C-alpha positions, 0 to 999 in steps of 0.5 A: 022678442023675435029672433033676427034672421041671418042675412042671405049668404053663401051659395044659392045653389050647388050647380055651377056652369063655367064659361069658356073664358074662365078656363082660358083665364087660367091657361086651361090649368086645372092645377091652378090655385082657384081650380084646386080649391074648386076641386076640393069643394067638388070632392066635398059635394059643395059644388057640381060643375056643368059643361056643355058640348058647345063649351067643350068644342070651343075649348078644343078649338082654342087649345088647338089654336094656341098649340098652333101658335106655339108651333109657328113661334118655334118654326120662326125661332128655328129660321132665325137660329139657322141664320145665327148658326152661320154667324156664331155656330158654337154659341147658337148650337143645334136647331131643335126639331119642328113642333107638330101643332096638331099633335101638341093640340090633340095631346093637350086637349086630351089631358085637359078633358081627362082632368075635367071628367076625373078631377072636376067630375063635370056633368056634360049636357047638350046645348047644340040641340036647342031650338034655333027658332027661339035663339033667332027670336032673341037675335031679331028682338036684340035681347041679350046676348044680342043686345049690343050692336053687331053682336053675334053671340050664338054659341052663348045663346044656345048654352044659356037656353039649355041651362035655363031649360035644365034649371026650370026642369029641376027647379034649381038655379044654376050659377053662370060664371062668366066675364062676358057681360052679354052672357051674364045679362042673358043669364039673368034675364032667364029668371032661372040662372045666376050670373057671377063675373069670376071664379074667385067670386064663387069661391068667396061665396062658399067660404063666407058662410062657413062660420061657427054662427051659421053652424050653431043656428042650423044645429037645432033644426037638424037635431029634430026627430021630424027632420031625421025622419024626413031625411031617412025617408028621402034617402030610402026614396032615392036608393035607386040612384045609388050604384051598389056592387063589390068587385071582391064578391064578383071575383071570389064568389062570382055572379053576385046579384042584389035582389033587394036593398033596405035600410036596417034601422035608423040613420044618424048624422055624423056631421054637416057643413053650411054652404048657404044661409038665407033669410028663410032657409039653410043649405047643408052638406051632410054625412049620414051613417046609413044602416043597409041590408042587402039580400043577395044571391051568389054562386058558392064554389065547392071542392075542386073536381075533375070530370070522370070522362074528359078529365077537365077540371071544374068547381062544383057550385051552387046558388046561395042566398045571403043577407049582408048588413053594413053601415055606410057614410052617405053624403047628401045635400038638403035645403031646410026651412029655418022656421019649420025645419022642413026639407025643401030640397034633397040631393043624394051626393053619394053615387056608389057603395061597395058591399063589404 
């Protein structure tokens, strides 16, 4: 009897772009409930957020406009207060100071941008450098996002063009979360981008597949020796994308230099979570215990001495070679074929490891 495969659910890709209006809908508050959940998923490696230079510029403009509206409203209130202060001086109280709209906007955007990078860990890309010729071809052909009468969605067109180029190059689709129907249609027409109409829709997709049944179906595949071997090879092949170092070594022993890195033994899978379950593949986030061997050199300081001629203090030192062995938890994303167990896509999530 043929085993029935699960219907497609969960994320088709980890990569997500949020349109300007998504941030606006939450008043640029990255501490809101949906954005807090999004940050949790980012921290777990389930989602990678992308943002364009155009989107950042739009957000900065909108935040400055909102700040100026606030300053103008305060100025208007102050004018009314002055009149009422004459009529009811005790109840009205003192007139507050004027608000500098530019200063407020600058401070608000600076804090917002800092949270984007530090908490959402966004990956910025350049959309302004896209070919204007291709954009105008879509405009004159009335193709999305220019398919409505009078439409002039040039910023969105440049963003969609850049996202489609990234998705095509990496062979990995990107979700475009936008409430703008024209931008959604433009994303879909590329054949490389997947439109979603809200942040909540994205979050629902993630949670819908995290079930005991999905995990039970994926477990036999990740326990195969052939899968473990393939996973280890993928990790070895991608070691160059990890930044290795240790501040304690650098400060205490000085000039630590890593000469070579290798895996010293077999990896083991600590745990995994299912983020997508398609009819023919699973998308998994895995915590993998990786045994590393580091061949390093460093300067070893000896006894404290003084120069016999100048009296200047110094440490006698020599360059020492050493081998350091340690195990580290390394997070990876894999897309695995449900029948063969072959790894269809591999992404190393861990970006840095400290030598103990």
